[in-house]
C-alpha positions in Angstrom: -23.3 -35.8 -44.2 -22.1 -34.6 -40.8 -24.2 -32.5 -38.9 -22.7 -28.5 -37.9 -21.0 -28.0 -34.5 -20.7 -25.4 -33.0 -17.0 -24.0 -32.8 -15.9 -24.6 -29.4 -15.6 -21.7 -27.0 -11.9 -20.6 -26.0 -12.1 -21.3 -22.6 -11.8 -24.6 -24.3 -8.6 -24.2 -26.0 -7.0 -25.6 -21.8 -8.0 -28.6 -22.9 -5.0 -31.4 -22.5 -4.3 -31.9 -26.0 -8.2 -30.6 -27.1 -9.1 -34.2 -25.3 -11.6 -32.1 -23.1 -12.4 -31.3 -26.4 -13.3 -33.7 -28.4 -15.0 -35.2 -24.7 -17.6 -32.5 -25.0 -18.3 -32.1 -28.1 -19.6 -35.7 -28.4 -22.3 -35.3 -25.7 -22.7 -31.8 -27.0 -23.2 -33.3 -30.2 -25.5 -35.8 -29.1 -27.8 -33.4 -26.9 -28.1 -31.1 -29.7 -29.1 -33.0 -32.0 -32.9 -31.9 -33.6 -34.0 -34.5 -36.0 -36.3 -37.0 -36.7 -35.8 -40.6 -35.9 -36.8 -43.6 -38.1 -38.5 -46.7 -36.8 -36.3 -48.9 -34.8 -34.3 -51.7 -37.0 -34.2 -55.1 -36.4 -30.7 -56.8 -35.5 -30.3 -58.1 -39.1 -31.9 -55.2 -40.9 -29.9 -52.7 -42.9 -29.0 -49.7 -40.1 -29.4 -46.8 -42.8 -31.7 -47.9 -46.1 -28.9 -49.0 -48.6 -26.2 -50.0 -46.5 -24.0 -53.3 -46.2 -24.2 -52.8 -42.7 -27.0 -54.6 -39.9 -28.1 -52.8 -37.1 -26.2 -55.5 -35.1 -22.7 -54.8 -36.6 -23.1 -50.9 -36.5 -24.1 -51.2 -32.8 -20.7 -53.6 -32.5 -19.1 -51.3 -34.4 -20.0 -48.5 -32.3 -19.3 -50.0 -29.4 -15.5 -50.8 -30.9 -14.7 -47.2 -31.5 -16.1 -46.0 -28.3 -13.8 -48.5 -26.3 -11.2 -47.1 -28.9 -11.5 -43.6 -28.1 -11.8 -43.7 -24.4 -9.5 -46.1 -23.9 -7.4 -43.0 -25.8 -8.8 -40.8 -23.1 -8.0 -42.1 -20.2 -4.5 -42.6 -21.4 -4.1 -38.6 -21.8 -5.6 -38.3 -18.2 -3.7 -41.2 -16.4 -0.4 -40.0 -18.0 0.1 -37.0 -15.7 -0.8 -39.5 -13.4 1.7 -41.6 -14.1 -0.3 -44.7 -14.0 0.2 -45.3 -18.0 2.9 -44.6 -20.2 1.4 -44.2 -23.9 -0.1 -41.3 -25.5 -0.9 -42.3 -29.3 -4.2 -42.6 -29.8 -6.6 -44.1 -32.1 -9.1 -40.9 -32.1 -10.3 -40.0 -35.9 -9.0 -44.3 -37.2 -11.6 -45.9 -35.5 -13.1 -47.1 -38.5 -10.4 -49.4 -38.5 -12.6 -51.5 -36.9 -14.6 -52.4 -40.2 -11.5 -53.5 -41.7 -11.3 -56.3 -38.2 -15.5 -57.1 -38.4 -14.7 -57.6 -42.5 -11.7 -59.9 -41.6 -11.0 -62.8 -39.6 -9.4 -63.2 -36.3 -7.7 -66.2 -38.3 -6.3 -63.6 -41.1 -2.4 -62.6 -39.7 -2.8 -59.1 -38.5 0.3 -56.5 -38.9 -0.7 -53.6 -36.8 0.2 -50.1 -36.9 -0.3 -47.9 -33.5 -3.4 -46.4 -34.1 -5.1 -49.8 -34.2 -7.6 -49.1 -31.2 -10.9 -50.0 -33.0 -9.5 -52.8 -34.7 -8.2 -54.8 -32.0 -11.4 -53.7 -29.8 -13.8 -55.4 -33.1 -11.3 -58.3 -33.4 -11.8 -59.4 -29.7 -15.3 -60.3 -30.4 -14.1 -63.3 -32.6 -13.6 -65.2 -29.6 -15.7 -65.4 -26.6 -14.7 -64.6 -22.9 -11.9 -61.9 -24.2 -11.7 -58.6 -22.6 -10.3 -55.6 -25.2 -10.5 -53.0 -21.7 -8.6 -54.6 -19.3 -5.8 -55.7 -21.9 -5.7 -52.7 -23.5 -5.6 -51.5 -20.1 -2.9 -54.0 -19.0 -0.8 -52.9 -22.1 -1.1 -49.0 -21.2 0.1 -49.4 -17.8 2.8 -51.4 -18.8 1.6 -54.1 -16.4 3.7 -57.9 -16.4 0.3 -59.3 -16.8 0.1 -57.4 -20.1 -0.8 -60.3 -22.6 0.8 -58.9 -25.1 3.9 -57.6 -24.4 4.6 -58.7 -21.0 5.0 -54.6 -20.2 7.8 -54.6 -22.4 6.3 -52.1 -24.6 2.9 -50.7 -25.4 1.6 -52.9 -28.6 -1.7 -54.1 -30.6 -1.0 -58.1 -30.1 -2.5 -60.9 -29.5 -1.5 -64.8 -30.3 -5.4 -66.5 -30.0 -6.3 -63.1 -32.2 -3.0 -63.7 -34.8 -1.8 -60.0 -34.5 1.8 -60.1 -34.0 3.2 -56.9 -32.3 4.9 -54.6 -33.9 7.3 -51.9 -33.0 6.9 -48.4 -33.9 9.2 -48.4 -36.8 7.7 -46.5 -39.4 6.1 -49.2 -42.5 9.0 -51.6 -41.5 6.2 -53.9 -40.6 4.9 -54.0 -44.5 7.4 -56.6 -45.9 6.8 -59.3 -43.4 3.1 -58.4 -44.5 3.7 -59.4 -48.0 6.2 -62.6 -46.7 3.5 -64.1 -44.5 1.2 -64.0 -47.0 3.3 -65.5 -49.8 4.1 -68.4 -47.2 0.7 -69.2 -46.8 0.2 -70.0 -50.6 3.8 -71.7 -50.3 2.3 -73.8 -47.7 0.0 -75.5 -49.9 2.7 -76.1 -52.3 5.5 -77.6 -49.9 2.7 -79.9 -48.3 3.0 -78.0 -45.6 0.6 -77.5 -42.5 -0.5 -73.6 -41.6 -1.8 -72.6 -38.3 -3.9 -71.1 -39.6 -7.1 -71.8 -42.8 -5.4 -71.9 -46.0 -7.4 -69.1 -47.4 -6.4 -66.5 -45.1 -5.1 -63.2 -45.8 -2.5 -61.2 -44.3 -3.7 -57.4 -43.3 -1.4 -54.6 -42.8 -1.9 -51.6 -41.1 0.2 -48.0 -41.8 -0.6 -44.3 -42.0 -0.6 -41.8 -45.2 2.6 -40.5 -44.5 4.4 -43.9 -43.6 3.6 -44.9 -47.0 6.5 -42.9 -48.4 8.8 -44.8 -46.7 11.8 -46.6 -48.6 10.8 -49.6 -47.0 6.7 -49.5 -47.1 7.7 -48.4 -51.4 9.4 -52.1 -51.5 6.7 -54.0 -50.0 4.6 -52.5 -52.5 7.0 -53.0 -55.6 7.6 -56.9 -54.3 4.0 -56.9 -54.1 3.5 -55.8 -57.7 6.6 -57.9 -59.1 4.7 -60.5 -57.3 1.2 -60.8 -58.8 2.9 -59.3 -62.3 3.6 -63.4 -62.1 1.0 -64.3 -61.5 2.0 -65.5 -58.3 -0.4 -65.3 -55.3 -0.1 -62.9 -52.5 -2.6 -62.2 -50.3 -2.0 -59.1 -48.8 -4.1 -56.5 -47.4 -2.7 -53.3 -47.3 -4.3 -50.7 -45.4 -3.8 -47.4 -45.7 -5.8 -44.9 -42.9 -5.2 -41.6 -44.6 -5.6 -38.9 -42.1 -3.6 -36.7 -44.3 -0.5 -35.7 -41.4 2.8 -37.3 -40.7 2.7 -35.6 -37.2 3.0 -32.1 -38.4 4.2 -32.5 -41.9 0.6 -32.6 -44.3 0.0 -35.4 -46.5 -0.5 -33.2 -50.1 -4.4 -33.4 -50.8 -4.9 -36.6 -52.8 -1.0 -37.8 -53.1 -2.2 -41.2 -51.8 -5.6 -42.0 -54.1 -3.2 -40.4 -57.1 -0.2 -42.7 -56.4 -1.9 -45.8 -55.9 -5.1 -45.9 -57.6 -3.4 -47.1 -60.7 0.1 -49.0 -59.7 -0.5 -51.8 -61.3 -0.8 -55.2 -59.3 -1.7 -53.9 -56.4 -5.8 -53.1 -56.4 -6.7 -50.8 -55.2 -10.2 -49.9 -52.9 -10.7 -46.3 -50.7 -13.7 -47.1 -48.5 -14.7 -44.0 -46.2 -13.2 -45.0 -42.4 -15.2 -41.8 -40.8 -18.7 -43.2 -41.7 -19.8 -46.8 -40.7 -22.7 -46.9 -42.5 -21.5 -46.1 -46.3 -17.7 -47.2 -45.2 -18.6 -50.7 -44.7 -19.7 -52.2 -47.8 -16.5 -51.1 -49.6 -14.3 -52.5 -46.5 -15.8 -55.9 -46.9 -15.5 -55.7 -50.4 -11.5 -55.3 -50.5 -11.4 -57.8 -48.2 -13.5 -60.7 -49.7 -11.5 -59.2 -52.8 -8.1 -60.2 -51.2 -9.4 -63.5 -50.4 -11.1 -64.8 -53.4 -8.2 -63.3 -55.8 -4.8 -63.6 -53.5 -3.8 -60.5 -55.0 -2.3 -58.0 -52.9 -5.1 -55.4 -52.2 -4.5 -52.1 -51.6 -7.7 -50.3 -49.3 -7.9 -46.6 -49.0 -9.4 -46.0 -46.0 -10.3 -42.2 -45.0 -9.6 -41.1 -41.5 -8.6 -38.2 -39.2 -6.2 -37.6 -36.9 -8.2 -36.5 -33.4 -6.1 -35.1 -30.2 -2.5 -34.8 -31.8 0.1 -37.2 -32.6 0.8 -37.9 -29.1 0.0 -36.3 -25.7 3.1 -34.4 -25.7 1.8 -32.6 -29.3 0.0 -29.7 -28.4 -1.1 -28.8 -32.1 -2.8 -25.1 -30.8 0.9 -24.1 -30.7 1.0 -24.8 -34.6 -2.6 -25.5 -36.3 -4.9 -22.6 -35.9 -8.0 -22.8 -34.2 -10.2 -23.1 -37.4 -8.7 -25.6 -38.3 -8.4 -27.8 -35.1 -12.2 -26.9 -34.7 -12.8 -28.2 -39.0 -10.7 -31.9 -38.0 -12.7 -31.6 -34.4 -16.1 -31.2 -36.5 -15.2 -34.4 -38.6 -14.9 -36.6 -35.8 -16.3 -40.4 -36.7 -17.5 -41.0 -33.5 -19.7 -37.7 -34.0 -21.2 -39.7 -37.8 -21.9 -42.5 -36.0 -23.9 -41.0 -33.3 -25.9 -39.4 -35.8 -26.6 -43.1 -37.4 -27.3 -43.7 -34.2 -29.9 -41.4 -34.0 -31.5 -40.9 -37.3 -31.8 -44.7 -37.3 -34.0 -45.2 -34.6 -31.9 -47.7 -32.8 -30.4 -45.8 -29.9 -32.2 -42.6 -28.0 -30.2 -39.9 -26.9 -29.8 -41.0 -23.5 -29.3 -44.3 -24.9 -26.3 -42.7 -27.0 -24.8 -40.8 -23.9 -25.0 -43.7 -21.5 -23.2 -46.0 -24.0 -20.5 -43.5 -23.7 -20.0 -42.9 -20.0 -20.5 -46.6 -19.4 -17.9 -47.2 -21.8 -15.3 -44.2 -20.2 -16.4 -45.8 -17.1 -15.1 -49.5 -17.8 -11.6 -48.1 -19.3 -11.0 -45.6 -16.4 -12.2 -48.4 -13.9 -9.6 -51.3 -16.0 -6.9 -48.7 -16.3 -7.2 -48.1 -12.2 -6.9 -52.1 -12.1 -3.9 -52.0 -13.8 -1.7 -49.6 -12.3 -1.8 -51.7 -9.4 -1.1 -54.8 -11.2 3.1 -55.9 -10.6 5.0 -54.3 -13.3 8.5 -55.4 -14.0 10.8 -55.0 -11.7 14.1 -57.0 -12.8 16.9 -57.5 -15.8 16.2 -61.0 -15.6 12.4 -60.3 -15.9 13.2 -58.1 -18.5 15.3 -59.7 -21.2 13.0 -63.4 -20.3 11.8 -63.6 -23.5 14.5 -62.1 -25.5 16.7 -65.1 -26.3 15.7 -68.3 -24.6 17.7 -70.8 -25.7 17.8 -74.7 -24.3 20.8 -76.5 -24.8 19.9 -80.3 -24.0 16.7 -79.8 -26.5 19.4 -77.7 -29.2 21.6 -80.5 -29.5 19.7 -83.3 -29.6 17.7 -82.0 -32.3 20.9 -80.7 -34.1 22.1 -83.9 -33.7 19.1 -85.8 -35.0 19.9 -87.6 -37.9 17.7 -87.1 -41.3 16.1 -89.9 -42.8 18.5 -92.6 -44.4 16.5 -92.9 -47.7 15.7 -89.0 -47.4 19.3 -88.6 -47.9 20.4 -90.7 -50.6 17.5 -89.4 -53.2 19.2 -85.8 -52.2 22.4 -86.7 -53.1 22.1 -89.2 -55.4 23.1 -92.4 -54.7 24.2 -93.9 -51.1 28.1 -93.6 -52.6 27.2 -89.8 -53.1 27.3 -89.4 -49.2 29.4 -86.2 -48.3 30.6 -88.5 -45.4 31.8 -90.7 -48.0 33.6 -88.5 -50.1 37.1 -87.0 -50.0 37.9 -83.8 -47.6 36.6 -81.0 -49.1 37.3 -77.1 -48.9 34.6 -74.7 -47.0 31.6 -73.9 -50.0 31.4 -77.9 -50.8 30.9 -78.5 -47.5 28.2 -75.6 -46.8 25.9 -77.1 -50.3 26.7 -80.6 -48.7 25.2 -79.5 -45.3 22.5 -77.5 -47.0 21.5 -80.0 -48.7 21.4 -82.3 -45.5 19.4 -79.8 -43.9 16.8 -79.6 -46.5 16.1 -83.6 -46.8 15.9 -82.8 -42.8 13.3 -80.4 -42.4 10.5 -80.5 -45.6 9.3 -76.8 -44.5 13.4 -75.8 -45.4 13.1 -73.1 -47.9 15.8 -70.8 -49.5 15.6 -68.4 -51.2 17.9 -64.9 -52.1 19.1 -63.3 -55.5 21.1 -65.7 -57.8 20.5 -68.8 -55.3 18.1 -71.5 -57.3 19.8 -72.5 -60.6 23.0 -70.7 -61.5 23.5 -72.0 -57.5 24.6 -68.5 -56.1 27.7 -66.4 -57.4 29.6 -69.0 -55.7 27.6 -72.0 -56.4 27.3 -72.5 -52.8 23.5 -73.3 -53.3 24.2 -75.5 -56.7 22.5 -78.8 -56.8 19.5 -77.1 -54.4 16.9 -76.4 -56.6 17.4 -79.7 -58.7 17.2 -81.6 -56.4 14.4 -80.1 -54.4 12.8 -77.5 -56.8 11.4 -74.1 -57.6 9.0 -74.6 -54.3 11.3 -74.7 -52.3 14.8 -72.7 -53.5 13.8 -70.0 -55.6 15.3 -66.3 -57.0 13.8 -63.4 -55.3 13.7 -59.2 -56.7 17.0 -57.9 -56.0 15.5 -56.0 -52.7 17.4 -57.8 -49.7 14.8 -55.8 -47.2 12.2 -57.9 -49.0 14.2 -61.2 -48.8 14.4 -60.5 -44.7 10.9 -59.7 -44.9 10.1 -62.5 -47.1 11.9 -64.8 -44.5 10.1 -63.8 -41.2 6.8 -64.1 -43.0 7.9 -67.7 -43.9 8.7 -68.1 -40.0 5.4 -67.0 -39.2 3.8 -69.3 -41.2 5.8 -72.2 -39.6 8.2 -72.6 -42.1 12.0 -72.6 -41.8 13.6 -70.2 -44.2 17.5 -69.9 -45.0 17.2 -66.8 -47.0 20.8 -65.8 -48.6 21.8 -62.6 -48.9 24.5 -62.4 -51.5 27.1 -60.1 -49.3 27.5 -58.4 -46.3 27.6 -54.9 -47.7 24.3 -56.1 -49.1 22.4 -56.4 -45.8 23.0 -53.3 -44.2 19.8 -50.6 -46.5 18.5 -53.9 -44.8 19.3 -54.1 -41.7 16.2 -53.1 -40.0 14.1 -56.0 -41.3 16.7 -57.9 -38.6 17.3 -55.2 -35.8 13.5 -53.5 -35.8 11.5 -56.9 -36.8 12.7 -60.3 -36.9 15.2 -60.5 -33.6 12.4 -58.3 -31.6 9.6 -60.8 -32.0 10.4 -62.5 -29.1 10.9 -59.5 -27.1 7.8 -57.6 -28.1 5.8 -60.5 -27.6 7.1 -62.4 -24.5 7.9 -65.0 -26.6 4.8 -65.7 -28.2 5.8 -65.4 -31.3 8.7 -66.2 -33.5 10.7 -66.0 -36.4 13.2 -69.0 -37.0 15.3 -68.6 -39.6 19.2 -69.2 -40.0 20.6 -65.6 -42.4 23.4 -67.1 -44.5 25.5 -63.9 -45.5 29.0 -64.3 -47.8 31.3 -61.3 -47.1 34.1 -60.1 -45.1 37.6 -59.1 -46.8 40.3 -61.1 -48.4 38.9 -62.1 -52.2 41.8 -61.7 -54.4 40.8 -60.3 -57.9 37.4 -58.9 -56.8 36.4 -56.3 -54.7 36.3 -52.8 -53.6 33.7 -52.4 -50.4 30.5 -53.3 -52.0 32.3 -56.9 -51.9 34.4 -57.1 -49.5 33.0 -55.8 -46.1 34.7 -56.4 -43.4 31.9 -54.3 -40.9 30.7 -57.5 -38.6 29.9 -53.9 -36.1 26.0 -53.1 -37.4 25.4 -57.0 -36.3 27.3 -57.4 -32.7 24.4 -55.3 -31.2 21.3 -56.5 -31.8 19.6 -58.3 -28.9 18.8 -61.6 -29.2 20.6 -62.5 -32.2 22.8 -65.0 -32.9 26.3 -64.6 -35.4 27.8 -67.5 -36.1 31.2 -67.4 -38.5 33.1 -70.7 -39.8 36.3 -71.0 -41.4 36.1 -74.5 -42.5 34.2 -76.8 -43.7 33.7 -79.0 -41.3 32.7 -76.3 -38.4 30.2 -75.4 -41.2 28.6 -77.9 -41.3 28.4 -78.9 -37.3 27.4 -74.8 -36.8 24.4 -74.7 -39.5 23.1 -77.9 -37.8 23.5 -76.2 -34.6 21.8 -72.9 -36.0 18.9 -74.5 -37.7 18.4 -76.5 -34.3 18.2 -73.1 -33.0 15.3 -72.0 -34.8 13.6 -75.1 -34.8 13.9 -75.3 -30.9 13.7 -72.0 -29.7 12.8 -70.0 -32.3 15.6 -67.9 -32.3 17.1 -65.6 -35.6 20.4 -66.3 -36.8 23.3 -65.1 -39.0 25.7 -67.1 -40.7 28.5 -65.4 -41.7 30.4 -67.5 -44.8 34.4 -66.2 -45.3 34.3 -65.6 -49.4 37.8 -65.7 -50.0 37.6 -69.8 -47.7 34.8 -70.9 -49.8 37.6 -72.0 -52.4 40.6 -72.3 -50.2 42.4 -75.8 -50.2 45.9 -74.9 -48.9 47.2 -73.6 -45.3 51.0 -73.5 -45.3 51.8 -74.4 -48.8 50.6 -74.8 -52.0 49.3 -78.1 -52.7 49.8 -78.5 -48.7 45.3 -78.8 -48.9 45.7 -79.3 -44.8 42.4 -76.4 -45.1 40.2 -79.5 -46.6 38.0 -81.4 -44.4 36.0 -84.3 -44.5 32.0 -84.1 -43.9 30.6 -84.7 -40.3 28.2 -87.3 -40.4 25.0 -86.3 -39.8 24.8 -86.6 -36.0 27.3 -84.3 -35.1 26.7 -80.4 -33.9 28.6 -77.9 -32.4 27.4 -76.6 -28.7 26.7 -72.5 -29.0 29.3 -70.4 -28.3 31.8 -73.9 -28.5 35.5 -72.7 -29.8 38.4 -74.5 -31.7 41.2 -74.6 -30.0 44.7 -75.5 -31.9 47.7 -76.1 -30.1 45.6 -76.4 -27.0 48.9 -77.4 -24.8 50.6 -74.4 -25.6 51.0 -71.5 -22.8 53.7 -69.1 -24.5 51.1 -67.0 -26.6 47.6 -67.5 -27.3 46.4 -66.0 -30.5 42.4 -65.3 -30.8 41.0 -64.8 -34.3 37.8 -65.9 -36.6 37.0 -66.8 -40.0 39.7 -65.4 -42.2 42.0 -64.7 -39.9 42.1 -68.2 -38.7 44.5 -69.3 -41.6 46.7 -66.5 -41.0 46.7 -67.0 -37.3 48.2 -70.8 -38.2 50.9 -69.4 -40.3 51.8 -66.9 -38.2 51.7 -68.9 -35.1 54.5 -71.8 -36.8 56.5 -68.0 -37.7 56.3 -67.2 -34.0 57.3 -70.1 -33.1 60.4 -70.1 -35.2 61.3 -66.4 -34.3 60.6 -66.3 -31.1 60.6 -70.0 -29.2 57.1 -69.2 -28.6 54.6 -72.6 -28.0 51.4 -70.8 -29.5 47.9 -71.8 -29.2 45.2 -70.0 -31.4 41.6 -69.9 -30.7 38.9 -70.4 -33.4 36.1 -68.0 -31.5 33.7 -69.7 -34.2 30.3 -67.7 -32.3 30.8 -64.1 -32.8 27.5 -63.0 -31.4 27.6 -63.7 -28.2 30.5 -63.8 -27.7 32.0 -66.8 -25.2 33.6 -64.5 -22.1 34.1 -67.4 -20.4 36.0 -69.4 -23.2 37.8 -66.7 -24.0 39.1 -65.9 -20.1 40.1 -69.7 -19.9 42.6 -69.2 -22.9 43.6 -65.6 -21.8 43.9 -66.9 -18.0 46.3 -69.8 -18.9 48.6 -68.1 -21.3 51.7 -65.5 -20.7 50.4 -63.5 -24.1 47.7 -62.4 -26.0 46.7 -61.8 -29.6 43.6 -60.8 -30.6 43.3 -61.2 -34.5 40.4 -58.9 -35.9 39.9 -58.5 -39.8 37.1 -56.1 -38.4 37.6 -52.3 -38.3 40.2 -50.8 -35.8 36.9 -49.1 -34.2 33.6 -51.7 -33.0 35.2 -54.7 -34.2 34.9 -58.0 -32.9 38.6 -57.8 -31.1 36.8 -54.9 -29.4 34.8 -57.6 -27.9 37.2 -59.7 -27.5 39.3 -57.5 -25.4 36.5 -56.4 -22.9 36.5 -60.1 -22.2 39.6 -60.4 -20.8 39.8 -57.6 -19.0 36.9 -57.6 -17.3 38.2 -61.7 -16.5 41.0 -59.5 -14.6 43.2 -60.4 -16.9 44.1 -56.8 -18.7 47.4 -56.2 -17.4 49.0 -59.7 -19.6 50.9 -58.2 -22.6 48.6 -58.1 -25.8 48.5 -56.7 -28.8 45.3 -56.3 -31.4 45.8 -56.8 -35.2 43.0 -55.6 -36.9 41.8 -53.8 -39.9 41.9 -49.8 -40.6 39.0 -47.3 -40.4 37.9 -47.2 -43.8 36.4 -48.7 -47.2 37.8 -51.3 -48.6 39.8 -50.6 -52.2 39.6 -51.8 -55.1 42.8 -54.5 -56.2 45.6 -55.0 -54.5 45.1 -51.6 -52.3 42.2 -53.9 -50.5 45.1 -55.8 -48.3 46.7 -52.2 -47.0 43.7 -51.8 -44.9 42.9 -55.6 -43.7 45.6 -57.8 -41.5 47.8 -59.9 -43.2 49.9 -62.8 -41.5 53.2 -60.2 -41.2 51.3 -58.0 -39.1 50.5 -61.2 -36.6 54.6 -61.4 -36.5 55.1 -57.7 -36.0 52.3 -57.6 -33.1 54.2 -60.9 -31.3 57.9 -58.6 -32.0 56.4 -55.8 -30.1 55.4 -58.3 -26.8 58.7 -59.7 -27.0 60.8 -56.5 -26.8 58.3 -55.6 -24.7 
């Protein structure tokens, strides 16, 4: 039990978010303690009778708590001096240090922002590391910050296997589960893990975050996995402080919600009391490691000093409530344990406390003098690494021939020996080749295994490579992308499939906020190499509506560091997939490969039976340079048409009609790479031609066409005659009405007519 703490005097209300009050409370509590200490325990003796924590372990944890607290106090003081730039603290959550002590530094950790105690304790796992200085550099946004290089205040460490997280609520839970699944999957496919095989994934979050849809999908997927007796050693640590910014969590809600959830093993531990809480934390960690089951650790915490430095709680919480919260400060309980056990005297505790303060402030002042990021190039350096020569060398490296022959069935069945085929077949052949080349490749999604996908694009992969590498997931795009990140974290090469482009939108934060941001926020120390295949775009006949004919590429276009490719024909698709996988392998990049559904089975171009949209399979040593366009009728200069995807066969047909009608020689450029757009190539073709047409099957607002026009304008070519042909700003209706809202051949010809008349 906590000793009674006198209510602070009203004058103390002037403290910065009550930080001064909490600071003074600690010293006053220690000085006022009037108990009788026990005989000082030996380092290996229990800190208190019945405790699973020995005296040395307690002292280490107490120090980690003090480091975390004084980093918070330092941040509140120096933020107003513009020396640090982050004030969301860990005060009240310092008990999470117990999780770090019970786990290993090789257990991948995905931490929320109140993890100062965890980090301070994990630093003990490797000698020679300094949690105070490393944290101070991060608080100061110093370019020398070993976690992010000064790009953000994150908890992270490459040697300690703490993957930096952004502040998006609960978005890190799916990839934590994905990492746990990947740890187990590696053994099944013979992949060498970068960590011990019995590692577990650790993920911490708050009670308010537990209600978020992204959290709930991760809990559900964990239970779904365990229900099928599949191992998933993830430790979810819910640090329950009873409040989310200013919204209180109903009393008992977390316990009631998770105590009896099927196949999610529940443990409770008191994070406010090191002596009594450690055994329960230890049991949860050991249970997760031993059983390989998803485990939920409900850790009791409190929140001291408000949500952040700008949260003046006195404006919305009563004085009595604040005093009650401060009386439950876990550092007071730790001081009480140190005194009762005889481990430390009052003077020793005060000295310990003040010495830690001095170290934190000294480190902060030192960090403030260090260089910060001063150039845009420095900011963006880790965002999108690209080494073209190495990528091309990897993309054109041949897979082992005998493995290829086994994958395709015989030498006679090798795809380059077959007749020209359509897009779906060539994607399928390319995937077989990639699986033969990279034994660490995993393909998964909805219906992709035995069925081979709803369009049979993955047909035969499951039979050729087995359920260990090609498997179905639950119908949850958020979890599919979280799984991909987990496999990538463990050194595998995931190729997840999103069944339809419209299905991506409810899960896109897994790309925007998580996968594509990891290199940036970790200063390129951690990477998420993956190729996300997405079937989509418009023009499906006989099947549609906005959910299956979605032409919105906009959400992908502004994700920093993401690469988006879109092939319109089979040979391009095979070569682009090789480039993207090489980009993942060499530079750790995240990419999306858009596959136009309506072109999957397309064989003809100008008329039925001409077979001009069939292509031969390019040999495995052929690939495309990122950004490289395909040009038809390159010598033409009367008009150029820029397009991609479904717009390509339309543009080629329209070019023939335009030539017959106006006598123009028309160049047609397939962009192929939509993010980033090749501005240099676009400007080159626009400069060489008299007129410009941009055919964009996306919508009028924020489509790819806007990017093409921007490239042309910024090249000083905006004065040339030009028109854009694109979709309308509307959802796609069902049946034939769909073709009223997306471009058609005749729309392109009509745009040319306007240019001719002008």
